[in-house]
C-alpha positions in Angstrom: 15.0 -0.7 -4.8 17.1 0.2 -7.9 20.6 1.4 -7.0 23.3 3.0 -9.1 25.2 -0.2 -9.7 22.0 -1.5 -11.3 22.3 0.9 -14.2 23.6 -1.7 -16.7 20.7 -4.0 -15.8 18.3 -1.1 -16.2 19.5 -0.1 -19.6 19.6 -3.7 -20.8 16.0 -4.4 -19.6 14.7 -1.2 -21.1 16.5 -1.7 -24.5 15.2 -5.3 -24.6 11.6 -4.3 -24.1 9.4 -5.3 -27.0 7.6 -2.8 -29.2 5.1 -1.1 -26.8 2.1 0.9 -27.9 3.0 4.6 -27.9 0.7 7.4 -29.0 0.1 11.0 -28.5 -2.9 11.7 -26.3 -5.9 13.3 -27.8 -7.2 16.5 -26.3 -10.1 18.6 -27.5 -9.5 21.5 -25.2 -5.9 21.2 -24.1 -3.2 23.8 -24.8 -2.8 24.8 -28.4 0.5 23.1 -28.9 -1.1 19.7 -28.1 -2.5 18.2 -31.3 -4.7 15.1 -31.9 -3.0 12.3 -33.9 -3.5 8.7 -34.7 -1.9 6.0 -32.7 1.6 5.0 -33.9 4.0 2.3 -32.8 7.7 3.1 -32.2 10.7 1.4 -30.7 10.9 2.4 -27.1 14.6 1.7 -27.1 15.2 4.6 -29.4 13.5 6.9 -26.9 15.1 5.4 -23.8 18.7 6.1 -24.9 18.3 9.8 -25.7 18.4 9.1 -29.4 15.7 11.7 -30.2 17.3 14.8 -31.5 17.5 17.5 -28.8 16.2 15.3 -26.0 18.0 16.1 -22.7 16.0 13.9 -20.3 13.1 11.5 -20.2 10.4 11.3 -17.6 8.2 8.2 -17.2 5.1 9.0 -15.2 3.2 5.9 -14.0 -0.5 6.6 -13.9 -3.8 4.8 -13.6 -7.3 5.9 -14.5 -8.8 4.4 -11.3 -6.3 5.9 -8.9 -7.6 9.2 -7.4 -4.2 10.3 -6.2 -2.8 9.8 -9.7 -5.6 11.8 -11.2 -5.3 14.7 -8.8 -1.9 15.4 -10.3 -3.1 16.0 -13.8 -2.9 19.8 -13.6 0.6 19.6 -12.2 1.7 17.2 -14.9 0.4 19.6 -17.6 2.5 22.4 -15.9 5.6 20.2 -15.9 5.1 19.2 -19.5 4.8 22.8 -20.6 7.7 24.0 -18.5 10.3 21.3 -19.2 9.1 20.1 -22.5 10.3 23.4 -24.0 13.7 22.6 -22.5 14.1 19.3 -24.3 12.6 16.9 -21.7 10.4 14.1 -23.1 7.4 13.0 -20.9 5.5 9.7 -21.2 2.6 8.5 -19.1 2.9 4.7 -18.5 -0.2 2.4 -17.9 0.8 -0.9 -16.4 -1.1 -4.1 -16.9 -3.2 -5.7 -19.6 -6.6 -4.7 -18.3 -6.7 -1.3 -20.0 -7.5 -1.1 -23.7 -6.1 1.5 -26.1 -9.4 3.3 -26.2 -9.6 3.5 -22.4 -6.1 4.9 -22.2 -6.9 7.5 -24.8 -10.2 8.4 -23.0 -8.2 8.9 -19.8 -5.8 11.3 -21.5 -8.7 13.3 -23.0 -10.6 13.5 -19.7 -7.7 14.8 -17.8 -6.1 16.7 -20.7 -2.8 14.9 -20.4 -0.7 16.1 -23.4 2.3 13.7 -23.2 2.4 10.5 -25.2 1.2 7.3 -23.5 2.9 3.9 -23.1 1.1 0.7 -22.3 3.1 -1.7 -20.2 0.9 -4.8 -20.4 3.5 -7.3 -19.1 4.9 -5.0 -16.4 8.3 -4.8 -18.2 8.8 -1.2 -17.2 7.4 -1.8 -13.7 10.0 -4.5 -13.1 12.9 -2.7 -14.7 12.3 0.6 -12.9 11.2 -0.8 -9.6 8.2 1.5 -9.3 5.4 0.3 -7.0 2.6 2.9 -7.0 0.8 5.5 -9.2 1.7 8.2 -9.5 5.4 7.5 -9.3 8.0 9.0 -11.7 11.3 7.9 -13.2 13.9 10.4 -14.6 16.5 9.4 -17.1 19.3 11.6 -18.4 20.3 11.9 -22.0 22.5 8.8 -21.7 19.6 6.7 -20.4 20.9 6.7 -16.8 18.5 6.7 -13.9 18.7 10.0 -12.1 15.5 10.0 -10.0 12.7 7.7 -9.0 9.9 8.6 -6.5 7.2 11.1 -5.8 6.3 14.2 -7.8 6.1 16.3 -4.7 5.2 16.1 -1.0 1.5 16.9 -1.4 0.6 13.5 0.1 2.3 12.3 3.3 0.2 9.1 3.5 -3.2 7.8 2.6 -5.8 10.3 3.9 -3.0 12.7 4.9 -2.8 15.4 2.3 -1.3 18.8 2.7 -3.2 21.9 1.5 -0.4 22.4 -1.0 2.9 20.9 -1.8 6.1 22.5 -0.3 8.8 20.3 -1.8 8.8 19.7 -5.5 11.1 16.7 -5.9 10.5 16.0 -9.7 11.2 19.7 -10.5 14.4 19.6 -8.5 15.5 16.4 -10.2 14.9 17.8 -13.6 16.6 21.1 -12.8 19.7 19.1 -11.6 19.8 17.1 -14.8 19.4 20.1 -17.0 22.2 21.9 -15.1 24.4 18.9 -15.8 24.9 18.1 -12.1 26.8 14.9 -11.5 25.4 12.4 -9.0 26.8 9.2 -7.7 23.4 7.6 -7.1 19.8 8.2 -8.1 17.8 10.1 -5.5 14.6 8.3 -4.5 11.8 9.7 -2.4 9.0 7.2 -1.5 5.8 8.0 -3.4 2.3 7.8 -1.9 -0.3 6.4 -4.2 -2.1 3.3 -5.4 -0.2 0.1 -5.6 0.2 -1.1 -9.2 -2.2 -4.1 -9.4 -0.5 -7.5 -9.9 -0.9 -9.2 -13.2 -3.7 -11.7 -13.5 -1.3 -14.6 -14.0 0.4 -14.0 -10.7 -2.8 -13.7 -8.7 -5.8 -15.8 -8.3 -4.3 -19.3 -8.7 -6.5 -22.1 -7.5 -5.6 -24.1 -4.4 -7.0 -27.2 -2.7 -10.8 -27.6 -2.6 -11.0 -27.0 1.2 -11.1 -23.3 0.6 -11.2 -21.9 4.1 -8.7 -24.1 5.8 -6.3 -23.8 2.9 -6.4 -20.0 3.0 -8.4 -19.6 -0.2 -10.9 -17.0 -1.1 -14.1 -18.8 -0.1 -17.6 -17.9 1.0 -16.5 -16.2 4.3 -14.1 -13.8 2.6 -16.5 -13.2 -0.2 -19.2 -12.2 2.3 -16.7 -10.0 4.1 -16.0 -8.0 1.0 -19.7 -7.8 0.2 -20.5 -6.6 3.7 -17.7 -4.0 4.2 -16.6 -3.0 0.7 -19.1 -3.3 -2.2 -21.4 -0.6 -1.0 -18.8 1.8 -2.4 -16.5 -0.5 -4.5 -19.2 -1.3 -7.1 -19.8 -0.4 -10.7 -20.9 3.2 -10.7 -20.1 3.6 -7.0 -18.1 6.2 -5.1 -14.9 4.2 -5.0 -12.5 4.3 -7.9 -12.7 0.6 -8.7 -15.2 -2.3 -8.2 -14.9 -5.6 -6.4 -16.9 -8.0 -8.6 -15.0 -11.2 -8.2 -12.0 -12.9 -6.7 -9.7 -11.6 -9.4 -10.7 -7.9 -8.7 -9.8 -8.4 -5.0 -6.6 -10.5 -5.6 -5.1 -7.9 -7.9 -5.6 -5.2 -5.3 -4.4 -7.4 -2.4 -1.4 -5.3 -1.4 -3.4 -2.2 -1.4 -6.2 -3.8 0.6 -3.6 -5.1 3.2 -2.2 -1.6 3.7 -5.4 0.4 4.0 -7.3 -2.1 6.2 -4.3 -2.6 8.5 -4.1 1.1 9.1 -7.9 1.2 9.4 -8.0 3.9 6.7 -10.5 1.6 5.0 -13.4 1.1 5.4 -13.7 4.7 6.6 -15.0 4.6 10.2 -13.6 7.0 12.8 -15.3 6.1 16.2 -13.3 3.8 18.4 -14.9 0.5 19.4 -16.4 0.3 22.9 -17.5 4.0 22.8 -21.0 3.8 21.4 -22.7 1.4 19.0 -23.9 3.1 15.9 -26.1 2.4 13.0 -24.2 1.5 9.8 -20.8 1.0 11.5 -18.3 0.1 8.8 -15.4 -1.1 11.0 -14.3 -4.6 10.1 -14.2 -6.9 13.2 -10.7 -7.9 14.3 -11.2 -11.6 13.6 -12.4 -10.9 10.1 -9.5 -8.6 9.4 -7.1 -11.3 10.6 -8.7 -13.8 8.2 -8.4 -11.3 5.3 -4.8 -10.5 6.0 -3.8 -14.2 6.4 -5.4 -14.9 3.0 -3.4 -12.0 1.4 -0.2 -13.1 3.1 -0.7 -16.7 1.8 -0.8 -15.5 -1.8 -4.4 -14.3 -2.3 -5.4 -17.6 -3.9 -8.8 -18.6 -5.2 -10.8 -21.1 -3.2 -14.1 -22.9 -3.7 -17.3 -20.9 -3.7 -15.5 -17.6 -4.2 -18.3 -15.6 -5.8 -18.9 -12.2 -4.2 -22.6 -11.7 -3.7 -23.6 -8.7 -6.0 -24.6 -5.5 -4.1 -28.2 -4.6 -3.9 -29.3 -2.5 -6.9 -29.5 1.1 -5.8 -33.1 2.1 -6.0 -34.1 5.6 -7.0 -35.1 6.3 -3.4 -34.1 3.7 -0.8 -37.1 4.4 1.4 -39.7 4.8 -1.3 -40.9 7.9 -3.0 -40.4 10.9 -0.7 -43.2 13.2 0.3 -41.1 16.2 -0.7 -38.1 16.4 -3.0 -35.8 19.4 -2.9 -33.1 20.0 -5.5 -30.1 22.2 -5.8 -31.1 24.8 -8.5 -27.9 24.2 -10.5 -25.1 21.7 -10.5 -22.0 23.0 -8.7 -18.7 23.1 -10.6 -15.9 21.6 -8.6 -12.5 22.9 -9.7 -9.9 20.5 -11.0 -7.3 21.0 -8.2 -6.7 22.8 -5.0 -8.1 22.2 -1.5 -11.4 20.5 -0.8 -14.4 22.7 -1.4 -17.2 23.3 1.1 -20.4 24.9 0.0 -23.8 25.5 1.6 -26.9 25.6 -0.6 -30.3 27.0 0.4 -33.3 24.7 -0.4 -36.6 26.5 0.2 -39.4 24.2 1.4 -42.3 26.6 0.7 -44.5 24.6 3.1 -47.7 26.2 4.3 -47.9 24.2 7.5 -45.5 22.7 10.0 -44.5 19.1 9.2 -42.7 16.3 11.1 -39.9 14.6 9.3 -39.2 10.9 10.2 -36.6 10.2 7.4 -34.3 12.1 5.1 -32.6 10.7 2.0 -29.8 12.7 0.4 -28.7 11.7 -3.0 -25.6 12.7 -5.0 -25.4 12.5 -8.8 -21.6 12.4 -8.9 -20.2 10.0 -6.4 -16.6 10.4 -7.5 -16.4 14.0 -6.3 -18.9 14.3 -3.5 -17.6 13.4 0.0 -20.4 14.1 2.4 -23.3 16.4 3.2 -25.1 17.6 6.3 -28.6 19.0 6.5 -29.5 22.0 8.6 -32.9 23.7 9.2 -33.1 27.5 8.8 -36.4 28.3 10.3 -35.8 32.1 10.2 -34.5 32.0 6.6 -31.5 34.1 7.5 -29.0 32.1 5.4 -30.7 32.8 2.1 -30.0 36.5 2.6 -26.3 35.7 2.3 -26.7 33.3 -0.7 -25.1 34.5 -3.9 -27.2 34.8 -7.0 -25.0 32.6 -9.1 -25.7 29.3 -7.2 -22.1 28.8 -6.2 -23.1 28.3 -2.6 -21.6 29.8 0.5 -18.3 28.8 2.1 -19.1 29.0 5.8 -19.6 26.6 8.7 -23.2 26.4 10.1 -24.5 25.7 13.5 -27.6 23.5 13.8 -30.5 25.1 15.6 -33.3 22.6 15.4 -33.8 19.0 16.6 -33.2 17.7 13.0 -29.8 16.2 12.4 -29.2 14.3 9.2 -26.3 13.6 6.9 -25.0 11.5 4.0 -21.7 9.9 3.1 -21.1 7.5 0.2 -22.1 4.0 0.8 -24.3 4.7 3.9 -27.7 3.0 4.3 -30.3 5.7 4.9 -32.8 4.8 7.6 -35.7 6.5 9.3 -35.7 7.6 12.9 -36.8 5.1 15.6 -40.6 4.6 15.8 -42.4 7.5 17.4 -39.6 10.0 16.7 -39.6 12.8 14.1 -38.3 16.4 14.0 -40.4 19.4 13.3 -40.0 21.3 10.1 -41.5 24.7 10.5 -43.7 26.2 7.8 -41.8 28.2 5.2 -38.5 27.1 6.6 -35.4 26.7 4.5 -33.2 23.7 4.5 -29.5 24.3 4.1 -27.3 21.6 2.6 -23.7 21.8 3.8 -21.7 19.9 1.2 -18.1 18.7 0.9 -16.5 18.2 -2.6 -13.1 16.9 -3.4 -11.2 17.9 -6.6 -10.4 14.9 -8.9 -7.8 16.4 -11.3 -10.4 17.7 -13.8 -13.5 20.0 -13.5 -16.6 18.2 -12.3 -20.2 18.9 -12.0 -22.1 17.8 -8.9 -25.6 18.1 -7.6 -27.6 16.8 -4.6 -31.3 16.0 -4.1 -32.9 15.8 -0.7 -36.0 13.7 -0.1 -38.2 14.2 3.0 -40.5 11.6 4.4 -43.2 13.0 6.6 -44.7 11.3 9.6 -48.5 10.8 9.4 -49.0 12.2 12.9 -47.2 14.2 15.5 -44.4 12.3 17.3 -44.8 10.9 20.8 -41.6 12.6 21.9 -40.0 16.0 21.3 -36.6 16.1 19.5 -34.1 18.7 20.6 -30.3 19.4 20.4 -27.8 19.8 23.2 -24.7 21.7 22.2 -21.4 21.4 23.8 -19.0 24.1 22.6 -15.8 26.0 23.3 -15.7 29.3 21.4 -12.6 31.1 22.7 -9.9 28.9 21.0 -6.4 30.3 21.0 -4.0 27.6 19.8 -0.4 28.7 19.8 1.8 27.7 16.9 3.7 24.5 17.7 1.3 23.3 20.4 1.1 19.5 20.1 -1.6 18.8 22.6 -3.8 21.9 23.2 -6.9 20.6 25.1 -10.2 22.3 25.8 -13.5 20.9 27.2 -17.1 21.7 27.9 -19.7 20.1 30.1 -23.5 20.4 30.5 -25.9 19.0 33.2 -29.2 17.7 31.9 -32.2 19.4 33.7 -34.6 16.7 32.5 -34.6 13.0 31.5 -33.5 12.6 27.9 -33.1 9.7 25.4 -29.9 10.1 23.4 -30.5 9.4 19.7 -27.5 10.6 17.8 -24.2 12.5 18.2 -22.3 14.8 15.8 -18.8 16.0 16.7 -17.3 18.9 14.7 -13.9 20.5 14.5 -11.5 21.6 11.7 -8.1 20.7 10.4 -5.8 20.6 13.4 -8.1 18.8 15.8 -6.6 15.4 16.7 -9.1 13.9 19.1 -12.7 14.3 20.3 -14.1 12.3 23.2 -17.6 12.6 24.7 -18.8 10.8 27.9 -21.9 11.0 30.1 -21.5 10.8 33.9 -24.9 9.6 35.3 -26.1 10.7 38.8 -25.3 7.2 40.1 -21.7 7.7 39.3 -21.6 5.4 36.2 -19.6 6.8 33.3 -21.2 6.0 29.9 -18.8 6.5 26.8 -20.8 8.2 24.1 -18.2 8.5 21.3 -14.4 8.7 21.0 -12.7 9.7 17.7 -9.0 9.2 18.5 -7.9 10.2 15.0 -10.1 13.1 14.1 -10.2 13.8 10.3 -12.1 16.9 9.0 -12.7 15.1 5.8 -14.6 12.2 7.4 -17.4 13.8 9.4 -20.7 12.1 10.1 -23.9 12.1 12.0 -23.7 9.0 14.3 -27.0 7.5 15.3 -27.0 5.0 18.1 -28.2 1.4 17.4 -30.1 1.6 20.7 -31.0 5.0 22.1 -29.4 5.7 25.4 -31.4 6.8 28.5 -29.7 9.7 30.3 -31.5 10.6 33.5 -31.9 14.1 34.9 -28.7 15.3 36.5 -26.5 13.5 34.0 -23.4 15.5 33.2 -22.3 15.2 29.5 -18.7 16.2 28.9 -16.7 16.8 25.6 -12.9 17.0 25.3 -11.1 18.3 22.3 -7.3 17.9 21.6 -5.5 20.0 18.9 -2.1 19.5 17.3 -0.8 22.8 15.8 2.7 21.5 15.3 4.7 21.0 12.1 4.5 17.3 12.7 0.7 17.3 12.1 0.3 16.4 8.4 -3.2 17.8 8.3 -2.0 21.2 9.5 -2.9 23.6 6.7 -0.2 26.1 7.7 3.5 25.6 6.9 5.0 26.8 9.2 2.3 26.5 11.8 0.4 29.7 12.8 -1.6 30.7 15.8 -5.2 29.4 15.3 -8.2 31.1 16.7 -11.9 30.1 16.9 -13.9 31.0 13.8 -16.1 29.9 11.0 -13.4 29.6 8.2 -11.8 26.2 7.6 -8.4 27.9 8.5 -9.9 28.7 11.9 -10.9 26.1 14.5 -14.1 24.9 16.1 -15.0 22.7 19.1 -18.6 21.5 18.9 -20.6 18.4 19.8 -24.3 18.2 19.1 -26.4 15.6 20.9 -29.8 14.8 19.4 -32.1 13.8 22.3 -35.8 12.8 22.6 -37.7 14.5 25.4 -41.0 13.7 27.1 -42.9 16.8 25.9 -42.6 20.5 25.0 -42.4 21.5 28.7 -39.1 19.5 29.0 -37.9 21.0 25.7 -38.4 24.5 27.2 -36.6 23.5 30.4 -33.7 22.2 28.3 -33.6 25.3 26.2 -33.6 27.6 29.3 -30.7 25.5 30.8 -28.7 25.8 27.6 -29.1 29.6 27.6 -27.9 29.8 31.2 -24.9 27.6 30.2 -24.1 29.9 27.3 -24.4 33.0 29.5 -22.0 31.5 32.1 -19.4 31.3 29.3 -20.1 34.8 28.2 -16.5 35.8 28.9 -15.2 33.1 26.6 -17.4 34.4 23.8 -16.2 38.0 24.5 -12.6 36.7 24.3 -13.4 35.1 20.9 -14.9 38.4 19.6 -12.0 40.5 20.9 -9.4 38.1 19.4 -11.3 38.2 16.1 -11.3 42.0 16.0 -7.6 42.0 17.0 -6.6 39.7 14.2 -8.6 41.7 11.7 -7.0 44.9 12.9 -3.3 43.8 12.7 -3.6 41.4 9.8 -1.8 43.5 7.3 -1.8 41.0 4.4 -5.5 40.1 5.1 -4.8 36.4 5.0 -6.6 35.6 8.2 -3.4 34.5 9.9 -0.7 36.4 11.9 2.9 36.2 11.0 5.7 37.2 13.5 5.5 40.9 12.8 1.7 40.9 13.0 1.8 39.1 16.3 4.3 41.7 17.7 1.9 44.4 16.6 -0.9 42.6 18.4 1.2 42.3 21.6 2.0 46.0 21.4 -1.7 46.9 21.0 -2.7 44.7 23.9 -0.3 46.4 26.2 -2.1 49.7 25.4 -5.4 48.2 26.3 -4.7 47.8 30.0 -5.7 51.3 30.8 -8.2 51.8 28.0 -11.6 51.6 29.6 -13.3 52.3 26.3 -12.1 49.0 25.0 -12.1 46.9 28.1 -15.4 48.0 29.5 -17.7 46.5 26.8 -15.7 43.4 26.6 -15.3 42.5 30.3 -17.9 44.5 32.2 -20.1 41.5 32.7 -22.5 43.1 35.1 -22.7 46.3 33.0 -22.2 48.6 36.0 -19.6 50.8 34.3 -16.6 49.6 36.3 -14.4 46.5 36.4 -14.4 44.7 39.8 -11.7 42.4 40.9 -13.1 39.3 39.2 -13.5 41.2 35.9 -10.0 42.7 36.2 -8.7 39.1 36.7 -10.5 38.1 33.5 -8.7 40.9 31.7 -5.4 39.7 33.1 -6.1 36.1 32.0 -6.9 37.4 28.5 -3.6 39.2 28.3 -1.7 36.2 29.5 -3.5 33.8 27.2 -2.3 35.7 24.1 1.3 35.2 25.0 2.7 35.4 21.4 
């Protein structure tokens, strides 16, 4: 860390820096005051000491073209440049390392419309002298060249994979405002930045060691195979990851980053806990392999013998061969440059004249940098298309699967057919609805999906169906750290469990599903201890599980609606109810099962309807809460502030004697009066609100 007493060293190091390439970024569509110019070379020392006429402060912004966190800040950097540049603040974007060419740096500036000049730091002179470690990280110097701030731009990111909906603390702005006011400080303020570690220089990584590669902790065949198995499906040229692992040098330069994200299990992304279901395509690195990788990094990330990484398989146009039917989004979707993640549903008409059985689905994205995942739904009644806008922007709503089909896609997954003898029915003239998740990258992006269907040649030997576990009446108070709900369902028939899909929204922390068989044996089905709305998947079992009649399947959901939850979209926290918006919450688990025949499917459907009817009061609660929120939500933001909650409480107090309101909501037997049990339900509803 660089402290105030290091200022003399800082200025000496910066003034001694050699002539570094400095040029104004090109921009064909940026603000009118940004112009295109030819590269020029200037003495950085003249700029570091405030020698430019009228310069009141200097900001060095360390960025990297292959760092998604760095790129997402491009719109904010443009705003800062516009706001503070007019006040005499000079901005430079700094590219560390020798790997980037001048043309690549210029291309990055054009792509993200970054108007400030760029500095190449090929020998890490600025990295060493400033002490920065990640991109994006910023350094603020006053007019005398003294360090006044180093650290994050704002608090948008708390950690990897833990991003707020919007920033609440703007550290760089505060630092610049202080400098421009002339505030005196005894030491530079530093706030740790979250981002991508600046890669080490080639000459300090990748040194060869003794020939016995494995015992000498070198990068040999075992580690090369580990990277190929767990990383290169995404970290490949043209893949979904921001950089490729092609050889030892690629891995060694990223060693610190790899150490951090694998130790925390942020990468490879895989949410289910081990020992709670064995799933197709599991991406979790075994503990012993992870220990080997970390030991190699800790020993210096040296090259061994036989360190070539096997190249990934070429991505075929369709992994499973030419589909029988290909459905395309009518137009590419435009993903905005910034803001929260975007969820859209697109209707894909099948226009089939007859029922077909689907044994495999392939979902392909044409822009892997911006597409996060997709889930496919069947809309046999074509009710969703009626709500579809005409401009092909898709619908922002959460869907509930209604058929036995359950397929999805995430980057890097290997798409496989259902087990032999299984296929789901696609009714004639049905629509498919593609539920998609896009992530802003810092610049506008176009994205499009294609869906390929592979039909079975004959009807399946088993009937596929869905079991739904759900809790509809969610009422999660602000500040609640461990709000827990559950649902359970008893199987009326023998079933073979094929896949499971949990679903919740932003403040869910944990989802666990178990099956209690009639013989008393508890079978763990899935446990996601650290639920992340951004990493949802359809989990298919490696070996389908036999669940005999009488098995009780149970789902448990835990929510954290406190200020300490970095994924909480509300600051400060607000009461959260059940609903379809991403600001609401859900509690669903879908279990895809294979049944003996249509008769068993009918029995299962009847049992599910009875199960839903038994929870009718819960659904009435949800509907009443939703109507209440809509009525008292004066600012129409879907949330209730303190004054609005007080209005809700006052209204609820008037309901107690209002039969016109209470009757339709709680008169479960529709006899025109509320008996003692129904009255108790009313009392529970009133107590549950408890604002």
